[in-house]
MARBA-92320 format. One record per residue (C-alpha): residue number from 1; residue in one letter; z, y, x. Coordinates in nm, 4 decimals, decimal comma. Layout:
<recs>
+-----+---+----------+----------+----------+
:   k : r :       c3 :       c2 :       c1 :
+-----+---+----------+----------+----------+
: NUM : A :        Z :        Y :        X :
...
+-----+---+----------+----------+----------+
</recs>
This chain:
<recs>
+-----+---+----------+----------+----------+
:   k : r :       c3 :       c2 :       c1 :
+-----+---+----------+----------+----------+
:   1 : X :   0,1462 :   5,3919 :  -1,6750 :
:   2 : X :   0,0895 :   5,2467 :  -1,3267 :
:   3 : X :  -0,2015 :   5,0551 :  -1,1824 :
:   4 : X :  -0,3209 :   4,7108 :  -1,2685 :
:   5 : X :  -0,4269 :   4,4143 :  -1,0753 :
:   6 : X :  -0,6004 :   4,1054 :  -1,2223 :
:   7 : X :  -0,7549 :   3,7787 :  -1,1669 :
:   8 : X :  -1,0496 :   3,6822 :  -1,3729 :
:   9 : X :  -1,3546 :   3,4555 :  -1,4261 :
:  10 : X :  -1,6520 :   3,6799 :  -1,5199 :
:  11 : X :  -1,4934 :   3,8860 :  -1,7940 :
:  12 : X :  -1,2157 :   3,6395 :  -1,8762 :
:  13 : X :  -0,8818 :   3,7612 :  -1,7426 :
:  14 : X :  -0,6376 :   3,5044 :  -1,6391 :
:  15 : X :  -0,3636 :   3,6753 :  -1,4570 :
:  16 : X :  -0,2500 :   4,0178 :  -1,4026 :
:  17 : X :   0,0237 :   4,2389 :  -1,2360 :
:  18 : X :   0,1118 :   4,5947 :  -1,2120 :
:  19 : X :   0,1976 :   4,8193 :  -0,9175 :
:  20 : X :   0,3490 :   4,6134 :  -0,6417 :
:  21 : X :   0,4555 :   4,3322 :  -0,8613 :
:  22 : X :   0,1743 :   4,0746 :  -0,8687 :
:  23 : X :   0,0901 :   3,7285 :  -0,7509 :
:  24 : X :  -0,1077 :   3,7299 :  -0,4309 :
:  25 : X :  -0,4378 :   3,5260 :  -0,4987 :
:  26 : X :  -0,6000 :   3,5766 :  -0,1484 :
:  27 : X :  -0,5800 :   3,1991 :  -0,0849 :
:  28 : X :  -0,8732 :   3,1438 :  -0,3240 :
:  29 : X :  -1,0926 :   3,3564 :  -0,1166 :
:  30 : X :  -1,2152 :   3,4253 :   0,2474 :
:  31 : X :  -1,1713 :   3,7605 :   0,4258 :
:  32 : X :  -1,5334 :   3,8488 :   0,3908 :
:  33 : X :  -1,5474 :   3,8031 :   0,0143 :
:  34 : X :  -1,4550 :   4,1781 :  -0,0622 :
:  35 : X :  -1,7621 :   4,3353 :  -0,2506 :
:  36 : X :  -1,8328 :   4,5593 :  -0,5398 :
:  37 : X :  -1,7595 :   4,4087 :  -0,8851 :
:  38 : X :  -1,7327 :   4,5402 :  -1,2486 :
:  39 : X :  -1,3963 :   4,6650 :  -1,3693 :
:  40 : X :  -1,3449 :   4,6970 :  -1,7495 :
:  41 : X :  -1,1536 :   4,9942 :  -1,9040 :
:  42 : X :  -1,0548 :   5,1170 :  -2,2395 :
:  43 : X :  -1,3218 :   5,2811 :  -2,4542 :
:  44 : X :  -1,5757 :   5,0380 :  -2,3209 :
:  45 : X :  -1,5938 :   5,2143 :  -1,9795 :
:  46 : X :  -1,6953 :   4,9999 :  -1,6833 :
:  47 : X :  -1,6866 :   5,0849 :  -1,3115 :
:  48 : X :  -1,8090 :   4,9195 :  -0,9864 :
:  49 : X :  -1,5171 :   4,8839 :  -0,7495 :
:  50 : X :  -1,3926 :   4,6640 :  -0,4525 :
:  51 : X :  -1,2650 :   4,3263 :  -0,5352 :
:  52 : X :  -1,2483 :   3,9787 :  -0,3899 :
:  53 : X :  -1,5420 :   3,7751 :  -0,5330 :
:  54 : X :  -1,6188 :   3,4097 :  -0,4950 :
:  55 : X :  -1,8069 :   3,1658 :  -0,7060 :
:  56 : X :  -1,6028 :   2,9233 :  -0,9164 :
:  57 : X :  -1,7822 :   2,6308 :  -0,7557 :
:  58 : X :  -1,6221 :   2,7324 :  -0,4297 :
:  59 : X :  -1,2912 :   2,8256 :  -0,5582 :
:  60 : X :  -1,2635 :   2,4887 :  -0,7377 :
:  61 : X :  -1,2801 :   2,3347 :  -0,3888 :
:  62 : X :  -1,0140 :   2,5677 :  -0,2589 :
:  63 : X :  -0,7954 :   2,4977 :  -0,5709 :
:  64 : X :  -0,8111 :   2,1225 :  -0,4813 :
:  65 : X :  -0,6923 :   2,1943 :  -0,1243 :
:  66 : X :  -0,4108 :   2,4117 :  -0,2637 :
:  67 : X :  -0,2722 :   2,1207 :  -0,4755 :
:  68 : X :  -0,4662 :   2,1651 :  -0,7987 :
:  69 : X :  -0,6574 :   1,8345 :  -0,8497 :
:  70 : X :  -0,7021 :   1,7188 :  -1,1921 :
:  71 : X :  -0,4173 :   1,4890 :  -1,1540 :
:  72 : X :  -0,1994 :   1,7593 :  -1,0229 :
:  73 : X :  -0,3081 :   2,0048 :  -1,2986 :
:  74 : X :  -0,1853 :   1,7496 :  -1,5526 :
:  75 : X :   0,1467 :   1,7097 :  -1,3782 :
:  76 : X :   0,1911 :   2,0790 :  -1,3598 :
:  77 : X :   0,0896 :   2,1426 :  -1,7307 :
:  78 : X :   0,3268 :   1,8580 :  -1,8413 :
:  79 : X :   0,6136 :   2,0263 :  -1,6417 :
:  80 : X :   0,5360 :   2,3587 :  -1,7913 :
:  81 : X :   0,5713 :   2,2067 :  -2,1431 :
:  82 : X :   0,9033 :   2,0406 :  -2,0566 :
:  83 : X :   1,0306 :   2,3823 :  -1,9240 :
:  84 : X :   0,9562 :   2,5645 :  -2,2614 :
:  85 : X :   1,2851 :   2,7003 :  -2,3759 :
:  86 : X :   1,4231 :   2,5712 :  -2,7106 :
:  87 : X :   1,3953 :   2,8942 :  -2,8703 :
:  88 : X :   1,0032 :   2,8878 :  -2,8437 :
:  89 : X :   0,7935 :   2,6524 :  -3,0452 :
:  90 : X :   0,6454 :   2,3526 :  -2,8637 :
:  91 : X :   0,3135 :   2,3979 :  -2,7247 :
:  92 : X :   0,0358 :   2,3109 :  -2,9836 :
:  93 : X :  -0,1950 :   2,1305 :  -2,7339 :
:  94 : X :  -0,1387 :   1,8297 :  -2,5037 :
:  95 : X :  -0,2865 :   1,8350 :  -2,1734 :
:  96 : X :  -0,5632 :   1,6183 :  -2,2855 :
:  97 : X :  -0,6414 :   1,8540 :  -2,5677 :
:  98 : X :  -0,6141 :   2,1748 :  -2,3332 :
:  99 : X :  -0,8358 :   2,0165 :  -2,0771 :
: 100 : X :  -1,0928 :   1,9276 :  -2,3358 :
: 101 : X :  -1,0997 :   2,2797 :  -2,4846 :
: 102 : X :  -1,1590 :   2,4316 :  -2,1419 :
: 103 : X :  -1,4272 :   2,1907 :  -2,0113 :
: 104 : X :  -1,6179 :   2,2971 :  -2,3216 :
: 105 : X :  -1,5823 :   2,6727 :  -2,2735 :
: 106 : X :  -1,8851 :   2,8558 :  -2,1445 :
: 107 : X :  -1,7172 :   3,1527 :  -1,9891 :
: 108 : X :  -2,0514 :   3,3589 :  -1,9926 :
: 109 : X :  -2,0275 :   3,3318 :  -2,3774 :
: 110 : X :  -1,6711 :   3,4527 :  -2,4135 :
: 111 : X :  -1,6539 :   3,8053 :  -2,5646 :
: 112 : X :  -1,4820 :   4,0817 :  -2,3748 :
: 113 : X :  -1,1322 :   4,1380 :  -2,5407 :
: 114 : X :  -1,0537 :   4,4891 :  -2,6670 :
: 115 : X :  -0,8412 :   4,6960 :  -2,4491 :
: 116 : X :  -0,4854 :   4,7635 :  -2,5893 :
: 117 : X :  -0,1062 :   4,7129 :  -2,5345 :
: 118 : X :  -0,0455 :   4,3523 :  -2,6343 :
: 119 : X :   0,3025 :   4,2173 :  -2,7083 :
: 120 : X :   0,4032 :   3,9044 :  -2,5512 :
: 121 : X :   0,1784 :   3,6147 :  -2,6443 :
: 122 : X :  -0,0728 :   3,8389 :  -2,8395 :
: 123 : X :  -0,3364 :   3,8569 :  -2,5548 :
: 124 : X :  -0,3691 :   3,4840 :  -2,5640 :
: 125 : X :  -0,3502 :   3,4288 :  -2,9413 :
: 126 : X :  -0,5478 :   3,7140 :  -3,0578 :
: 127 : X :  -0,7822 :   3,8075 :  -2,7653 :
: 128 : X :  -0,8575 :   3,4773 :  -2,5968 :
: 129 : X :  -0,7698 :   3,1698 :  -2,8020 :
: 130 : X :  -0,9498 :   3,2798 :  -3,1269 :
: 131 : X :  -1,2792 :   3,3189 :  -2,9370 :
: 132 : X :  -1,5443 :   3,0916 :  -3,0769 :
: 133 : X :  -1,5878 :   2,9306 :  -2,7321 :
: 134 : X :  -1,2257 :   2,7994 :  -2,7601 :
: 135 : X :  -1,1963 :   2,7432 :  -3,1397 :
: 136 : X :  -1,5264 :   2,5218 :  -3,1463 :
: 137 : X :  -1,3191 :   2,2422 :  -2,9903 :
: 138 : X :  -0,9767 :   2,3050 :  -3,1484 :
: 139 : X :  -0,9998 :   2,5107 :  -3,4681 :
: 140 : X :  -0,6133 :   2,5460 :  -3,4823 :
: 141 : X :  -0,6580 :   2,7908 :  -3,1933 :
: 142 : X :  -0,7981 :   3,0369 :  -3,4292 :
: 143 : X :  -0,4751 :   3,0806 :  -3,6163 :
: 144 : X :  -0,1993 :   3,0375 :  -3,3476 :
: 145 : X :   0,1014 :   3,2802 :  -3,3734 :
: 146 : X :   0,2059 :   3,5220 :  -3,0987 :
: 147 : X :   0,5128 :   3,3121 :  -3,0123 :
: 148 : X :   0,2708 :   3,0087 :  -2,9778 :
: 149 : X :   0,0379 :   3,1946 :  -2,7625 :
: 150 : X :   0,3301 :   3,2873 :  -2,5170 :
: 151 : X :   0,2960 :   2,9384 :  -2,3578 :
: 152 : X :  -0,0841 :   2,9795 :  -2,2886 :
: 153 : X :  -0,0271 :   3,3243 :  -2,1711 :
: 154 : X :   0,2057 :   3,2004 :  -1,8959 :
: 155 : X :   0,0168 :   2,8756 :  -1,7985 :
: 156 : X :  -0,0525 :   2,8747 :  -1,4273 :
: 157 : X :  -0,4045 :   3,0452 :  -1,3998 :
: 158 : X :  -0,4941 :   2,7951 :  -1,1429 :
: 159 : X :  -0,4581 :   2,5078 :  -1,3795 :
: 160 : X :  -0,6956 :   2,7068 :  -1,6198 :
: 161 : X :  -0,9433 :   2,7820 :  -1,3503 :
: 162 : X :  -0,9680 :   2,4199 :  -1,2196 :
: 163 : X :  -1,0365 :   2,2978 :  -1,5801 :
: 164 : X :  -1,2966 :   2,5632 :  -1,6563 :
: 165 : X :  -1,4729 :   2,4262 :  -1,3381 :
: 166 : X :  -1,5328 :   2,1027 :  -1,5159 :
: 167 : X :  -1,8025 :   2,2709 :  -1,7220 :
: 168 : X :  -2,1097 :   2,2978 :  -1,4979 :
: 169 : X :  -2,2192 :   2,6229 :  -1,6877 :
: 170 : X :  -1,9207 :   2,7913 :  -1,5345 :
: 171 : X :  -1,9735 :   2,6958 :  -1,1728 :
: 172 : X :  -2,1906 :   2,9923 :  -1,0761 :
: 173 : X :  -1,9686 :   3,2406 :  -1,2415 :
: 174 : X :  -1,7644 :   3,4624 :  -1,0186 :
: 175 : X :  -1,3857 :   3,4360 :  -0,9913 :
: 176 : X :  -1,2957 :   3,8104 :  -0,9332 :
: 177 : X :  -0,9574 :   3,9346 :  -0,7957 :
: 178 : X :  -0,9652 :   4,3150 :  -0,8968 :
: 179 : X :  -0,7490 :   4,4846 :  -0,6416 :
: 180 : X :  -0,8994 :   4,8341 :  -0,6297 :
: 181 : X :  -0,6562 :   5,0008 :  -0,8728 :
: 182 : X :  -0,3377 :   4,9182 :  -0,6960 :
: 183 : X :  -0,4947 :   5,0081 :  -0,3645 :
: 184 : X :  -0,6084 :   5,3451 :  -0,5004 :
: 185 : X :  -0,2743 :   5,4009 :  -0,6625 :
: 186 : X :  -0,1112 :   5,3675 :  -0,3143 :
: 187 : X :   0,0885 :   5,0520 :  -0,4049 :
: 188 : X :  -0,0638 :   4,8538 :  -0,1322 :
: 189 : X :  -0,2909 :   4,8648 :   0,1661 :
: 190 : X :  -0,6072 :   4,6749 :   0,1075 :
: 191 : X :  -0,5784 :   4,5363 :   0,4710 :
: 192 : X :  -0,2353 :   4,3770 :   0,4031 :
: 193 : X :  -0,3529 :   4,2041 :   0,0704 :
: 194 : X :  -0,5277 :   3,9122 :   0,2497 :
: 195 : X :  -0,2600 :   3,6435 :   0,3331 :
: 196 : X :  -0,5007 :   3,3532 :   0,3291 :
: 197 : X :  -0,4047 :   2,9797 :   0,3212 :
: 198 : X :  -0,0356 :   2,9225 :   0,3285 :
: 199 : X :   0,0776 :   2,7187 :   0,6298 :
: 200 : X :   0,2310 :   2,4630 :   0,3916 :
: 201 : X :  -0,1200 :   2,4020 :   0,2662 :
: 202 : X :  -0,3123 :   2,3652 :   0,5836 :
: 203 : X :  -0,3963 :   2,0060 :   0,6964 :
: 204 : X :  -0,3638 :   1,8850 :   1,0450 :
: 205 : X :  -0,6418 :   1,6383 :   1,1346 :
: 206 : X :  -0,5525 :   1,3678 :   1,3869 :
: 207 : X :  -0,8266 :   1,1312 :   1,5203 :
: 208 : X :  -0,8544 :   0,8357 :   1,7556 :
: 209 : X :  -1,0057 :   1,0346 :   2,0414 :
: 210 : X :  -1,1009 :   1,3875 :   2,1404 :
: 211 : X :  -1,4751 :   1,3361 :   2,0798 :
: 212 : X :  -1,3979 :   1,2569 :   1,7166 :
: 213 : X :  -1,2045 :   1,5615 :   1,6658 :
: 214 : X :  -1,4704 :   1,7736 :   1,8405 :
: 215 : X :  -1,7307 :   1,6462 :   1,6052 :
: 216 : X :  -1,5167 :   1,7197 :   1,3028 :
: 217 : X :  -1,4196 :   2,0549 :   1,4277 :
: 218 : X :  -1,7799 :   2,1487 :   1,4933 :
: 219 : X :  -1,9151 :   2,0165 :   1,1804 :
: 220 : X :  -1,6651 :   2,1502 :   0,9375 :
: 221 : X :  -1,7908 :   2,5224 :   0,9378 :
: 222 : X :  -2,1330 :   2,4018 :   0,8890 :
: 223 : X :  -2,1016 :   2,1613 :   0,5957 :
: 224 : X :  -1,7822 :   2,2968 :   0,4223 :
: 225 : X :  -1,7362 :   2,6579 :   0,5394 :
: 226 : X :  -1,5604 :   2,7544 :   0,2137 :
: 227 : X :  -1,2670 :   2,5370 :   0,2970 :
: 228 : X :  -1,2845 :   2,5252 :   0,6724 :
: 229 : X :  -0,9684 :   2,7469 :   0,7034 :
: 230 : X :  -0,7538 :   2,4834 :   0,5419 :
: 231 : X :  -0,7970 :   2,2439 :   0,8520 :
: 232 : X :  -0,6447 :   2,2437 :   1,1899 :
: 233 : X :  -0,7114 :   2,0051 :   1,4786 :
: 234 : X :  -0,5076 :   1,8890 :   1,7726 :
: 235 : X :  -0,5257 :   2,1058 :   2,0687 :
: 236 : X :  -0,7792 :   1,9244 :   2,3076 :
: 237 : X :  -0,7581 :   2,1705 :   2,5813 :
: 238 : X :  -0,5137 :   1,9259 :   2,7710 :
: 239 : X :  -0,5253 :   1,5456 :   2,7725 :
: 240 : X :  -0,5694 :   1,4132 :   2,4218 :
: 241 : X :  -0,2502 :   1,2508 :   2,3253 :
: 242 : X :  -0,3587 :   0,9968 :   2,0524 :
: 243 : X :  -0,6504 :   0,8060 :   2,2392 :
: 244 : X :  -0,6912 :   0,4669 :   2,0873 :
: 245 : X :  -0,5478 :   0,3115 :   1,7626 :
: 246 : X :  -0,2302 :   0,1983 :   1,9336 :
: 247 : X :  -0,1076 :   0,5415 :   2,0269 :
: 248 : X :  -0,2178 :   0,6744 :   1,6870 :
: 249 : X :  -0,0132 :   0,3995 :   1,5098 :
: 250 : X :   0,3036 :   0,4850 :   1,7220 :
: 251 : X :   0,2495 :   0,8494 :   1,6395 :
: 252 : X :   0,2434 :   0,7650 :   1,2538 :
: 253 : X :   0,5508 :   0,5506 :   1,3024 :
: 254 : X :   0,7367 :   0,8486 :   1,4585 :
: 255 : X :   0,6281 :   1,0867 :   1,1767 :
: 256 : X :   0,7287 :   0,8342 :   0,9041 :
: 257 : X :   1,0756 :   0,7970 :   1,0613 :
: 258 : X :   1,1273 :   1,1793 :   1,0557 :
: 259 : X :   0,9757 :   1,2290 :   0,7082 :
: 260 : X :   0,7682 :   1,5091 :   0,8272 :
: 261 : X :   0,6808 :   1,7621 :   0,5492 :
: 262 : X :   0,3493 :   1,9004 :   0,6897 :
: 263 : X :   0,0118 :   1,7823 :   0,5433 :
: 264 : X :  -0,1494 :   1,5529 :   0,7978 :
: 265 : X :  -0,4746 :   1,3403 :   0,7676 :
: 266 : X :  -0,5126 :   1,0471 :   1,0136 :
: 267 : X :  -0,8826 :   0,9525 :   1,0652 :
: 268 : X :  -0,9634 :   0,5981 :   1,1802 :
: 269 : X :  -1,3064 :   0,4548 :   1,2605 :
: 270 : X :  -1,4569 :   0,1974 :   1,0174 :
: 271 : X :  -1,4569 :  -0,0719 :   1,2838 :
: 272 : X :  -1,2351 :  -0,3773 :   1,3524 :
: 273 : X :  -0,9657 :  -0,1901 :   1,5541 :
: 274 : X :  -0,9634 :   0,0885 :   1,2954 :
: 275 : X :  -0,9255 :  -0,1403 :   1,0138 :
: 276 : X :  -0,6388 :  -0,3206 :   1,1681 :
: 277 : X :  -0,4665 :   0,0015 :   1,2399 :
: 278 : X :  -0,5230 :   0,1210 :   0,8932 :
: 279 : X :  -0,3555 :  -0,1925 :   0,7505 :
: 280 : X :  -0,0652 :  -0,1383 :   0,9762 :
: 281 : X :  -0,0141 :   0,2348 :   0,9063 :
: 282 : X :  -0,0463 :   0,1750 :   0,5084 :
: 283 : X :   0,2532 :  -0,0549 :   0,5389 :
: 284 : X :   0,4651 :   0,2275 :   0,6828 :
: 285 : X :   0,6710 :   0,4427 :   0,4475 :
: 286 : X :   0,4656 :   0,7479 :   0,4955 :
: 287 : X :   0,5811 :   1,0921 :   0,3786 :
: 288 : X :   0,4000 :   1,1964 :   0,0595 :
: 289 : X :   0,1704 :   1,4451 :   0,2335 :
: 290 : X :   0,0570 :   1,2355 :   0,5109 :
: 291 : X :  -0,2726 :   1,0387 :   0,4468 :
: 292 : X :  -0,4704 :   0,7898 :   0,6417 :
: 293 : X :  -0,8496 :   0,7459 :   0,5970 :
: 294 : X :  -1,1057 :   0,5077 :   0,7325 :
: 295 : X :  -1,4511 :   0,6417 :   0,7771 :
: 296 : X :  -1,6719 :   0,5563 :   0,4783 :
: 297 : X :  -1,9371 :   0,2603 :   0,4947 :
: 298 : X :  -2,2853 :   0,3841 :   0,5457 :
: 299 : X :  -2,6129 :   0,2319 :   0,4112 :
: 300 : X :  -2,7801 :   0,2796 :   0,7360 :
: 301 : X :  -2,5128 :   0,0647 :   0,8864 :
: 302 : X :  -2,6127 :  -0,2368 :   0,6854 :
: 303 : X :  -2,9033 :  -0,3184 :   0,9041 :
: 304 : X :  -2,8284 :  -0,2259 :   1,2713 :
: 305 : X :  -2,9589 :  -0,3750 :   1,6031 :
: 306 : X :  -2,6554 :  -0,5558 :   1,7582 :
: 307 : X :  -2,6392 :  -0,7090 :   2,1034 :
: 308 : X :  -2,3997 :  -1,0088 :   2,1563 :
: 309 : X :  -2,3723 :  -1,3537 :   2,2992 :
: 310 : X :  -2,6597 :  -1,4563 :   2,0733 :
: 311 : X :  -2,8955 :  -1,1770 :   2,1883 :
: 312 : X :  -3,0262 :  -0,9059 :   1,9776 :
: 313 : X :  -2,9900 :  -0,9479 :   1,5958 :
: 314 : X :  -2,9936 :  -0,7155 :   1,2908 :
: 315 : X :  -2,6441 :  -0,7159 :   1,1344 :
: 316 : X :  -2,4162 :  -0,5183 :   0,8813 :
: 317 : X :  -2,1638 :  -0,3433 :   1,0893 :
: 318 : X :  -1,9627 :  -0,1635 :   0,8167 :
: 319 : X :  -1,5971 :  -0,2425 :   0,8972 :
: 320 : X :  -1,6813 :  -0,3703 :   1,2457 :
: 321 : X :  -1,8547 :  -0,0986 :   1,4486 :
: 322 : X :  -1,8817 :   0,2298 :   1,2533 :
: 323 : X :  -1,7586 :   0,5108 :   1,4693 :
: 324 : X :  -1,7804 :   0,8785 :   1,3853 :
: 325 : X :  -2,1098 :   0,9073 :   1,5850 :
: 326 : X :  -2,2811 :   0,7118 :   1,3177 :
: 327 : X :  -2,2462 :   1,0196 :   1,0955 :
: 328 : X :  -2,4492 :   1,2275 :   1,3301 :
: 329 : X :  -2,8335 :   1,2603 :   1,3270 :
: 330 : X :  -2,9364 :   0,9575 :   1,5186 :
: 331 : X :  -3,3048 :   1,0081 :   1,4798 :
: 332 : X :  -3,4745 :   1,1181 :   1,7799 :
: 333 : X :  -3,8289 :   1,0822 :   1,9003 :
: 334 : X :  -3,7287 :   1,0036 :   2,2677 :
: 335 : X :  -3,4482 :   0,7550 :   2,1836 :
: 336 : X :  -3,4431 :   0,3839 :   2,1099 :
: 337 : X :  -3,3303 :   0,2423 :   1,7744 :
: 338 : X :  -2,9524 :   0,3024 :   1,7449 :
: 339 : X :  -2,7834 :   0,0023 :   1,8909 :
: 340 : X :  -2,4311 :  -0,1418 :   1,9022 :
: 341 : X :  -2,2792 :  -0,3984 :   2,1351 :
: 342 : X :  -2,0174 :  -0,6321 :   2,0471 :
: 343 : X :  -1,7100 :  -0,6191 :   2,2739 :
: 344 : X :  -1,3801 :  -0,7849 :   2,2014 :
: 345 : X :  -1,2773 :  -1,0283 :   1,9303 :
: 346 : X :  -0,9833 :  -0,9733 :   1,6882 :
: 347 : X :  -0,8343 :  -1,2965 :   1,6118 :
: 348 : X :  -0,6116 :  -1,1565 :   1,3118 :
: 349 : X :  -0,9261 :  -1,0108 :   1,1374 :
: 350 : X :  -1,1484 :  -1,2875 :   1,2594 :
: 351 : X :  -1,4138 :  -1,0162 :   1,3554 :
: 352 : X :  -1,5687 :  -0,8683 :   1,6586 :
: 353 : X :  -1,5330 :  -0,5082 :   1,7532 :
: 354 : X :  -1,8527 :  -0,3144 :   1,8304 :
: 355 : X :  -1,9476 :   0,0063 :   1,9902 :
: 356 : X :  -2,2500 :   0,2313 :   1,9751 :
: 357 : X :  -2,4447 :   0,2438 :   2,2903 :
: 358 : X :  -2,5183 :   0,5884 :   2,4431 :
: 359 : X :  -2,2948 :   0,7532 :   2,1749 :
: 360 : X :  -2,1990 :   1,0411 :   2,4172 :
: 361 : X :  -2,5751 :   1,1580 :   2,4256 :
: 362 : X :  -2,5724 :   1,1735 :   2,0342 :
: 363 : X :  -2,2634 :   1,3856 :   2,0528 :
: 364 : X :  -2,3900 :   1,6197 :   2,3000 :
: 365 : X :  -2,7137 :   1,6764 :   2,1023 :
: 366 : X :  -2,5130 :   1,7439 :   1,7925 :
: 367 : X :  -2,2851 :   2,0112 :   1,9498 :
: 368 : X :  -2,5961 :   2,1672 :   2,1161 :
: 369 : X :  -2,7614 :   2,1915 :   1,7726 :
: 370 : X :  -2,4594 :   2,3429 :   1,6365 :
: 371 : X :  -2,4374 :   2,6136 :   1,9057 :
: 372 : X :  -2,7957 :   2,6898 :   1,8981 :
: 373 : X :  -2,8472 :   2,6734 :   1,5145 :
: 374 : X :  -3,1444 :   2,4379 :   1,5666 :
: 375 : X :  -3,2685 :   2,1968 :   1,2975 :
: 376 : X :  -3,0474 :   1,9066 :   1,2454 :
: 377 : X :  -2,9722 :   1,6502 :   0,9629 :
: 378 : X :  -2,6088 :   1,7211 :   0,8470 :
: 379 : X :  -2,6352 :   1,5086 :   0,5317 :
: 380 : X :  -2,4096 :   1,2213 :   0,6612 :
: 381 : X :  -2,1457 :   1,4624 :   0,7975 :
: 382 : X :  -2,1543 :   1,6356 :   0,4510 :
: 383 : X :  -2,0711 :   1,3054 :   0,2793 :
: 384 : X :  -1,7987 :   1,2281 :   0,5505 :
: 385 : X :  -1,6261 :   1,5617 :   0,4913 :
: 386 : X :  -1,6298 :   1,5088 :   0,1288 :
: 387 : X :  -1,4671 :   1,1699 :   0,1714 :
: 388 : X :  -1,2057 :   1,3447 :   0,4060 :
: 389 : X :  -1,1232 :   1,6199 :   0,1788 :
: 390 : X :  -1,0752 :   1,3630 :  -0,1150 :
: 391 : X :  -0,8404 :   1,1782 :   0,1205 :
: 392 : X :  -0,6438 :   1,4961 :   0,2207 :
: 393 : X :  -0,5923 :   1,6045 :  -0,1307 :
: 394 : X :  -0,4792 :   1,2546 :  -0,2366 :
: 395 : X :  -0,7812 :   1,2092 :  -0,4663 :
: 396 : X :  -0,8540 :   0,8567 :  -0,2949 :
: 397 : X :  -0,6063 :   0,6146 :  -0,2112 :
+-----+---+----------+----------+----------+
</recs>
C-alpha cells in the first residue's frame, strides 16, 4: 500500500502524496518546527508522531512571501479555472464565491472525514465540501458530483490555506506537514526533507548606507523571526557599494536595463533626497520583481525639534528628514530631545534636507540592546518591517 505524507490544517487535509512522490512543503516552516502531532488512521486510531507544525497565523505570512497574497491567489485560481480540460465540468464557484466560503469556515468545527479509498473528486465532494462549515455559505456544495469535486481536490493547497487565514478563528490552528510515515517507510531521510525558502523567493534588501542595512538586519529576527529567512542583505564586510541616493539610483538603472529576475527591495529614507530618488527610480522600467519603498511617515515626526537658519523650531519632518534611525527607540533618560538639523536645499522639490543629530549613538544603543537582549521598544521597527514586507510582496505600490 505504501506510505502517505500529507499537509493539513488541524484535522483538515489539504494535500497528500505517497512514498517518494509528494510536494515538498518545507518552505512553509522553519527547521525547528518539528514536533509531535496527531496522525489519523482508519478505524478511528490516532498516534503521536513527528511532523512539521506551525500556526496558520505565521504560515500565512510565509505564504505571502512565497507569492500567495490575496491578489495572487485570485490570479492563480482564475488560471486554474481556465486550465480545466473541456471534458470536465466548469468549476461551480467563482474565485469570489470560493474565497467567501473559506473565510467563513471555522476549521476547528470541521468534522474528521472517514478513512477510505476515494475515487478522483470524491474526497472533496463527499468528505469535505458537504461539511456544514462549507455548505453554510454555499448550499450547492452539499450536492456536488465527484467530477465537479475534482477541481477543488486539485486547487493549489496554498490558495486554500491563505484564504482560510482570512478567518481570525483559524489563525491559532496548526498547519501540520505529516512526514513520519514516509520516513519510517524508508522513502526519505528526515534530514533531507527540509529545503527551506527557494532562492527564487528570497528578497535582497538594498539600502542607502551600511548603517541602514545593519539596523534592518539586526531588527528582522526580533520583530519578524518567522519570515527572516526570506531576506538577504548586501555583504557589508567590505566597503558598502551603494552609499547615497545617487549610487543607488545608478544601481537601479543597471538592473532595469538587464531585466534582472531576482526579487529585490530598494529602501529609501523618507527625506528630501530619498523622495527625489524614489521619484526617479519609479520612472524606470523596473523588472516586475524589483520594488522600491520609502520609509513610512511617523506620528512622532510631526512635531520635532529642528535647527536651521531661523533657530530652533518644532516642525513636521516627514518627507524631509526621516531616516531609519527614527524607527529606533529614541527615548533615553540621559539624552536630549531628538533633534534634526536642516542642511542642504533641494530646488526641484522646494524642500530642505534634514539629518538627525547624534544618530550613530542611537544605532549603537540599538545594536547593543539586540546583542544583550535588554529591554528595548521595537514597536516602530515592527511597523517598519510590516511596511517593507508589504512592499516586497507587491501589496503596496
